[in-house]
PAFI-500994 format. One record per residue (C-alpha): x, y, z. Coordinates in steps of 0.001 Angstrom, whole numbers, padded with zeros to 6 digits, always signed. Last residue first. Layout:
<recs>
XYZ...
</recs>
This chain:
<recs>
-003187-017964-034026-001363-015138-035782-002823-012607-033338-001682-014689-030343+001796-015066-031861+002019-011305-032299+000889-010759-028690+003636-013180-027511+006440-011643-029568+006534-008453-027508+006987-010328-024240+009831-012387-025715+011558-009201-026895+011141-007714-023415+012541-010865-021810+015561-010969-024117+016332-007270-023697+016174-007592-019900+018464-010638-020018+020989-008576-022049+020794-005482-019806+021419-007290-016512+025167-007672-017193+025460-003874-017240+024176-003716-013674+026830-006188-012513+029509-004206-014350+028289-000951-012833+028492-002570-009387+032046-003784-010007+033138-000379-011338+031697+001525-008387+033296-000932-005933+036697-000621-007631+036495+003170-007567+036032+003143-003794+038508+000293-003181+041446+002005-004897+042669+000696-008267+046276-000632-008193+045215-004206-008941+043559-003172-012199+039949-004353-012593+038873-005611-016017+035199-006394-015333+034156-002966-016563+035654-003660-019987+033845-006993-020216+030547-005295-019348+031209-002573-021939+031949-005150-024638+028786-007128-023913+026435-004162-023713+027964-002566-026831+027468-005794-028788+023707-005411-028459+021544-008486-028785+017763-008803-028469+017100-005516-030236+013763-004180-029017+010704-003860-031251+008336-000908-030729+005223-001063-028527+005315+002674-027772+005806+002350-024013+007792-000862-024305+010125+000680-026875+010441+003823-024747+011346+001697-021697+013972-000200-023729+015476+003128-024803+015360+004558-021269+017161+001491-019912+019711+001697-022718+020331+005413-022184+020821+004905-018437+023160+001949-018970+025175+003820-021624+025453+007003-019536+026497+005042-016449+029107+003134-018476+030515+006286-020080+030750+008030-016718+032424+004982-015163+034877+004674-018051+035800+008364-017791+036283+008036-014040+038633+005064-014383+041753+007254-014631+041013+008565-011151+039941+011818-009551+039208+011466-005856+035879+009971-004830+032984+011707-003051+030896+009045-001381+028220+006580-002354+028409+003200-000601+024668+002511-000213+023868+003963-003630+025950+001422-005562+024466-001399-003506+021021+000117-004100+021693+000043-007852+022706-003612-007587+019490-004357-005681+017423-002410-008236+018844-004613-010992+017968-007701-008950+014463-006279-008496+014240-005729-012258+015357-009292-012993+012991-010910-010476+010125-008715-011697+010952-009579-015330+010642-013273-014480+007295-012437-012853+006170-010622-016009+007208-013510-018243+005033-015822-016145+002150-013314-016146+002122-012812-019918-000833-015180-020489-002809-013415-017770-005548-011976-019983-006417-015240-021716-006657-017103-018399-009263-014831-016804-007907-012381-014201-006861-013200-010630-003200-013817-011544-003082-010412-013215-003751-008704-009868-000563-010226-008418+001345-009094-011526+000116-005521-011124+001001-005487-007420+004582-006676-008079+004995-004098-010853+003700-001344-008546+006225-002407-005859+009141-002081-008312+007791+001289-009469+007546+002445-005857+011119+001287-005229+012439+003315-008171+010265+006288-007208+011630+006160-003647+015244+006257-004829+014579+009116-007254+012716+011027-004521+015466+010417-001972+018053+011771-004410+015998+014856-005331+015113+015524-001689+018695+015566-000444+020350+012593+001200+023892+013832+000576+026813+011588-000240+029562+013488-002048+029502+015792-005096+030910+013460-007768+029786+010138-006307+026465+011828-005565+025946+012580-009254+026446+008872-009971+023639+007996-007558+021235+010499-009136+021953+009100-012604+021326+005548-011392+017991+006520-009787+016881+008155-013035+017574+004933-014959+015833+002809-012319+012763+005033-012652+012759+004600-016436+013108+000811-016138+010170+000475-013733+008041+002900-015774+008569+000790-018892+007537-002376-017053+004343-000685-015857+003549+000611-019351+004154-002809-020920+001927-004451-018302-000965-002137-019223-002834-004695-021297-001992-007504-018899-003650-005655-016028-007016-005734-017754-008776-002450-017034-012236-003185-018427-014033-000349-020252-017460-001835-019457-017594-005615-020081-015826-007390-017212-016045-004674-014536-019731-004142-015310-020601-007845-015378-019059-008406-011949-020687-005315-010436-024119-006299-011813-023757-009846-010477-022594-008557-007080-025670-006334-006795-028146-009017-007867-026686-011585-005437-026685-009031-002618-030301-008168-003408-031261-011843-003217-029579-012359+000167-030878-009127+001708-034371-009774+000364-034277-013347+001767-033409-012424+005348-035072-009017+005716-038480-010431+006624-036764-012287+009449-035690-008918+010860-039282-008049+011819-039608-004356+012618-038113-001551+014716-035492-003267+016861-035208-006142+014367-033929-003637+011841-030993-002910+014134-030160-006591+014657-030447-007451+010971-028420-004481+009724-025683-004853+012348-025434-008594+011633-025035-007892+007916-022262-005457+008863-020462-008131+010903-020616-010732+008135-019406-008123+005651-016431-007321+007907-015632-011022+008305-015577-011449+004536-013634-008182+004161-010729-009247+006316-007884-006817+005457-009575-003421+005134-013009-003871+006743-011705-005768+009781-011522-003111+012523-014591-001360+011186-016868-004366+010873-015965-005738+014301-016899-002405+015889-020299-002578+014191-020770-006186+015325-020074-005163+018924-022643-002345+018639-025229-004682+017111-024626-007311+019816-025300-004668+022478-028528-003719+020742-029520-007388+020611-029029-007574+024378-031336-004597+024837-033925-006101+022488-034116-009394+024493-034857-012172+021976-031450-013828+022480-031447-017335+020988-033683-016635+017994-032215-013197+017254-028690-014563+017643-029334-017576+015361-031002-015507+012605-028135-013038+012766-025575-015845+012486-027314-017247+009412-027689-013798+007854-024107-012836+008629-022677-016047+007185-024659-015606+003963-023649-011942+003717-019978-012713+004368-019872-015347+001620-021599-013067-000900-019375-010090-000086-016151-012125+000011-016821-013697-003385-017591-010326-004949-014632-008612-003234-012240-011128-004781-013736-010705-008241-013780-006936-007884-010107-006841-006831-009128-009049-009759-011216-007091-012263-009653-003758-011305-011215-000417-010271-013561-002032-007727-017318-002696-007980-018156-004577-004770-019032-001717-002418-021073+000305-004928-022795-002760-006357-023743-003926-002860-025186-000510-002010-027144-000395-005246-028673-003825-004697-029377-002921-001055-031729-000363-002552-034179-003166-003278-035329-003671+000331-038095-005870-001097-037708-006475-004803-039573-004386-007400-038262-006427-010370-038298-003591-012936-037810-000749-010486-034773-002332-008820-033418-003540-012146-033425+000057-013407-031600+001190-010241-029044-001588-010626-028435-000618-014239-027939+003039-013219-025544+001917-010474-023536-000173-012966-023501+002644-015533-022165+005112-012927-019576+002601-011700-018196+001805-015156-017998+005431-016253-016191+006423-013039-013911+003381-013288-012912+004393-016810-012281+007984-015728-010121+006856-012788-008105+004530-015033-007405+007447-017371-007182+006489-021066-010789+007560-021658-009766+011122-020688-010943+013579-018060-008355+012371-015534-005744+014974-016483-008320+017743-016037-008961+016665-012455-005266+016844-011674-005091+020343-013167-008186+021425-011206-006620+020249-007940-003360+022042-008703-005227+025268-009535-007370+024939-006424-004300+024920-004203-001587+022653-002769-002717+019411-004394-001412+016357-002479+001997+014980-003470+003828+016535-000528+007516+015722-001015+009300+015549+002305+011971+018095+003248+014681+017036+005696+017592+018361+003625+020827+018591+005549+019370+016068+007978+019473+017037+011639+022324+015583+013638+021541+012449+015586+021275+012621+019369+017475+012695+019224+017564+009323+017415+018690+007559+020603+018342+003789+020261+017938+004237+016490+021673+005021+016310+022421+001350+017124+020324+000221+014170+022241+002520+011831+025569+001373+013279+024734-002285+012687+023557-001523+009155+026950+000108+008562+028626-003141+009627+026386-005137+007277+027462-002841+004423+031104-003337+005328+030610-007102+005296+029060-006871+001817+031920-004656+000605+034386-007237+002018+032547-010000+000158+032755-007980-003036+036526-007632-002505+036750-011309-001658+035023-012255-004914+037612-010348-006953+040586-012110-005346+038953-015519-004945+040394-017158-008054+043896-015946-007068+043719-017876-003740+045930-016031-001283+044665-018139+001662+045106-015081+003888+042053-013438+002269+039890-016366+003361+041083-015997+006956+040435-012245+006895+036887-012793+005625+036235-015326+008400+037698-012984+011017+035493-010139+009764+032456-012403+010130+033486-013407+013652+033931-009740+014598+030467-008920+013264+028939-011819+015231+030745-010607+018335+029630-007013+017798+026003-008064+017243+024562-005150+019166+021831-005643+021724+019860-002500+020957+017874-001205+023886+014909+000556+022322+013172+002673+024931+009414+002040+025224+006551+003787+023471+004802+000422+022926+004584+000964+019171+008099+002359+018999+009467-000561+021044+007606-003080+018861+009100-001581+015705+012565-001597+017263+012121-005305+018077+011193-005868+014422+014363-004118+013318+016416-006124+015841+014978-009359+014455+016041-008282+010966+019509-007412+012303+019756-010937+013725+018796-012353+010312+021459-010205+008642+024072-011496+011099+023007-015096+010519+023077-014699+006745+026547-013151+006722+027824-015812+009153+026427-018626+006975+028093-017055+003960+031450-016966+005783+031345-020536+007114+033754-021818+004473+033562-024985+002374+031004-023482-000029+033038-020310-000498+032999-020270-004308+029542-021789-004674+027984-019563-002007+029561-016486-003590+028263-017465-007026+024777-018125-005579+024873-014707-003934+025299-012834-007194+027528-009890-006159+027243-006681-004158+023486-006597-003555+021513-003766-001947+017943-004091-000631+018986-004015+003025+021281-001017+002457+018558+001034+000807+015966-000087+003358+018256+000683+006269+018770+004192+004920+015007+004715+004501+014346+003377+008005+016937+005786+009434+015157+008603+007574+011879+007568+009219+013558+007432+012629+014787+010989+012058+011242+012070+011166+009979+010380+014333+012314+012540+016401+011284+015640+014472+007627+014801+015190+008422+014469+018890+010258+017796+018976+007475+019685+017287+006015+019978+013812+003289+022604+013438+005067+024568+010729+002034+024631+008412+002406+020955+007637+004698+018801+009761+002028+016585+011321+000453+015797+007950+003916+015027+006563+004454+012446+009295+001258+010645+008270+002120+010829+004569+005655+009545+005143+004436+006652+007291+002027+005556+004553+004768+005688+001922+007172+003720+004098+004547+001031+004808+003765+000667+001090+007473+000463+000255+007998-002273+002858+005007-004223+001520+006324-003969-002033+009752-005126-000833+008014-008238+000486+006917-009014-003084+010443-008465-004404+011863-010721-001669+009394-013479-002509+010534-013250-006141+014164-013232-005032+013524-016417-003039+012067-018149-006085+014973-017034-008269+017561-018198-005730+016130-021700-005388+019139-023070-003468+020654-026194-005026+024243-025534-003942+023308-024538-000410+025331-022075+001661+022300-020129+002925+022967-016495+002080+019662-016001+000233+017851-016916+003487+019142-013673+004986+016992-011826+002448+013859-013130+004160+015162-012020+007549+015992-008571+006196+012582-008184+004528+010727-009319+007661+012691-006769+009679+011812-004059+007178+008129-005001+007532+008377-004674+011337+010352-001448+010966+007741+000160+008727+004801-001060+010840+006342+000553+013937+006711+003777+011969+002987+003747+011117+001960+002908+014697+004114+005631+016183+002874+008198+013683-000759+007189+014321-000188+007676+018101+001373+011116+017798-001865+013152+017912-003361+011323+020879-005503+013990+022582-006036+016230+019542-006614+013258+017241-009128+011749+019652-011008+015055+019864-011153+015326+016047-012194+011678+015644-014923+012026+018269-016208+015061+016388-016314+013036+013186-018323+010262+014873-020904+012724+016171-020945+014727+012921-021723+011614+010879-024450+010464+013258-025973+013951+013304-025745+014115+009510-027731+010879+009168-030285+011960+011751-030681+015417+010239-031016+014067+006695-033734+011573+007749-035777+014027+009850-035604+017124+007642-038494+016353+005306-040813+015160+008079-042740+012322+006533-041109+011467+003216-043148+008289+002789-041377+005875+000475-042439+002882+002562-040546+003988+005649-037871+001405+004865-037645+002879+001381-036822+006277+002861-034112+004784+005073-032629+002831+002165-032653+005989+000017-030703+007859+002704-028207+004987+002939-027843+005179-000850-026867+008838-000665-024623+008098+002348-022654+005577+000291-022178+008112-002491-020916+010661+000050-018574+008056+001586-016977+007388-001809-016484+011116-002462-015065+011761+001032-012569+008897+000712-011578+009831-002862-011032+013464-001893-008709+012401+000911-006875+009991-001411-006183+012623-004043-007481+014429-007122-008733+011169-008656-011548+011070-006104-013147+013948-007998-013691+011550-010914-015407+009065-008629-017665+011832-007280-018570+013097-010745-019402+009685-012204-021370+008523-009159-023203+011865-008973-024175+011657-012649-025471+008092-012241-027396+008957-009054-028876+012107-010591-030072+010181-013644-031691+007523-011458-033272+010127-009136-034605+012155-012061-036235+009085-013561-037556+007827-010210-039155+011113-009043-040367+010453-005454-036716+010102-004311-035554+013323-005958-036150+015742-003080-035083+013442-000258-032051+012317-002270-031019+015941-002794-031421+016655+000924-029189+013723+001833-026560+014762-000720-026410+018405+000356-026142+017426+004015-023483+014774+003343-021345+017168+001324-021585+019814+004075-020801+017194+006738-017726+016079+004788-016450+019633+004280-016857+020410+007992-015203+017110+008923-012241+017774+006615-011647+021122+008318-011848+019488+011747-009539+016694+010657-006964+019207+009430-007105+021001+012741-006817+017679+014599-003685+016686+012673-004438+014231+009899-005449+010656+009164-008362+010249+006795-012027+009651+007643-014618+009326+004881-015410+005698+005807-015829+006762+009448-018338+009439+008426-020367+006949+006386-020443+004484+009296-021481+007127+011819-024269+008302+009509-025454+004713+009018-025551+004185+012772-027580+007376+013279-029898+006438+010393-030566+002990+011926-030718+004051+015594-033527+006563+015074-036139+003784+015152-035178+003210+018811-036813+006482+019746-037344+005927+023483-035255+009038+024130-032930+007088+026452-032934+004037+024166-032037+006192+021174-029318+007995+023124-027817+004704+024313-027639+003391+020734-025896+006510+019477-023433+006480+022378-022726+002770+021839-022051+003410+018153-019705+006366+018664-017965+004995+021773-017476+001612+020072-016040+003268+016964-013469+005128+019049-012588+001996+021016-012251-000001+017793-009770+002488+016361-007718+002170+019552-007761-001625+019235-007129-001636+015500-003976+000461+015823-002435-001684+018507-000497+000186+021195-003528+000206+023483-003642-003586+023325+000004-003860+024296-000535-001433+027173-003547-003398+028341-001504-006598+028344+001364-004934+030223-001028-003559+032849-002634-006975+033254+000784-008594+033734+001776-005947+036278-001537-006389+038126-000959-010155+038333
</recs>
């Protein structure tokens, strides 16, 4: 019984949301307990709001970095709260100041994610201050009371975060790496379904799902890299961080090999339909996916990873390939070589997973540097800010949109004079997102969560009139808000509405808040919806050409880096890893853009179907590139080298040319005889060619065959706007 309880607690402790919830619970419960102890229950609202604002500004870092960020955050909060106190009695100045602050803060957020978090939280705290003043009937009372309470709440939560980071500095790294391997495992298991020996298999549909899952893998890898990078800065990395860095590099290698393709799987399944070889490939890949997810759980639980290798499954696969080779079927000769490359790739995956059992035993990478994309000094920060001061910048457009929306909400507030009117501004600030699709989703979630929260709050206050019990409910609701605010916003809004009602009921009548909260939420969401639709809207379809162009350009640079490695030998240096990561990031960005397009009005998503077909094609292209990258090694001079160099140059130039045409909206030639002739030349494989050069030539031929479909899709995409204009 005790062992089972210990295991359950350990599993809970390993969960990111659980540990985050504990920290939030300590902050909110401590604030509530202090107010009850001092018999100043009215202080609980600004203290809670300060804690919430500080938590929203929080970013993961080493404790020293968190302490520095906390000092900056508290300084911003103090200046903002005092400014609101001064300008609150002057409506015109307050409205202008709010609009200017919204524009400036949003623009500053373009410098980096940390700046964006602090800027957003500062705007939220400004409105929280106004809500507190309005609740007191506009009476300033003691000038320092509201700012001090808000800043005290923010400092209290921030201090908890610093202490927590110092005590458990490696926990975020473990959780981030665990997420990477879990997502990688899901990718491998999904890809295993492509090997099912079925004649009517929906390959395109499965590749689309695979591309979308690849986006989740890339997102997890990027998050893990940033967290590890924070621990490595200023030479503070230790043995544990180095161990996690090696696991991160193992994940990158697995990702490259997992995303690689050596031949169209439907052709292999058709050719070897009466053999079990494709089933064995799929089963082995599925087992490796399960092993990846088991590794993720072991990292999260801080337990040793005991890899149960698939040596028997690997031996059975090799036996199947050997049996097929012994049939001496001339039609299978080329396919068997690709099948052997696939089996070799699966064998390397086995060794990579086995090495994860003891990453400390691995040799250090020749180049273990990670690219830090954050600004390194004031000059870098200013340069980033300057780049966003343009109507073409998405950050600039969102800054204009948000400032106008808040100004409109403030005017509506004074025109209608609703009760608790500053909730209109807060709702607008939370709902108004950079894209229409995200705003539309947030709008529905905000309204639904508010209605649920009000009904549940009314029920709890009626059933449990004891103030102490209501305080406990408020703390629990606050914790629920934080652990769900990213991925379950409806539930998070329900919880926050409960916090507001229960806290206000401690100092006044919460029933009086019911209808104002509902009406103000409706006003705020309406303003946000209209703003994102009419004010410099960022329709995803309008920038689809740019996203497609970036995908092709990144694939071109990735190809050139791979071919360089075939000359110099495999070396995971920063330039190679950066080209590989940029190609996968571009693929993930395309998937995200298309998903957002589906939430836009019908006219603006007319290119979505073509875009998804392009996503399947581009991800297939990336898979062939990954296959080329997975087997890179220094090859001896061969007569085919000139052909390979010419092919790589042609593919790279073609991809860049199509990208430039998309970027500048220029027509693309649907047919190019050079593509066809080069592909046919690459498919002529002499029997005396060694396996290394043969694999390079096969992969280049597969990549070359993707150029014609890409041209056709791009030409089709460019004709659609012309047809719309003609109509």
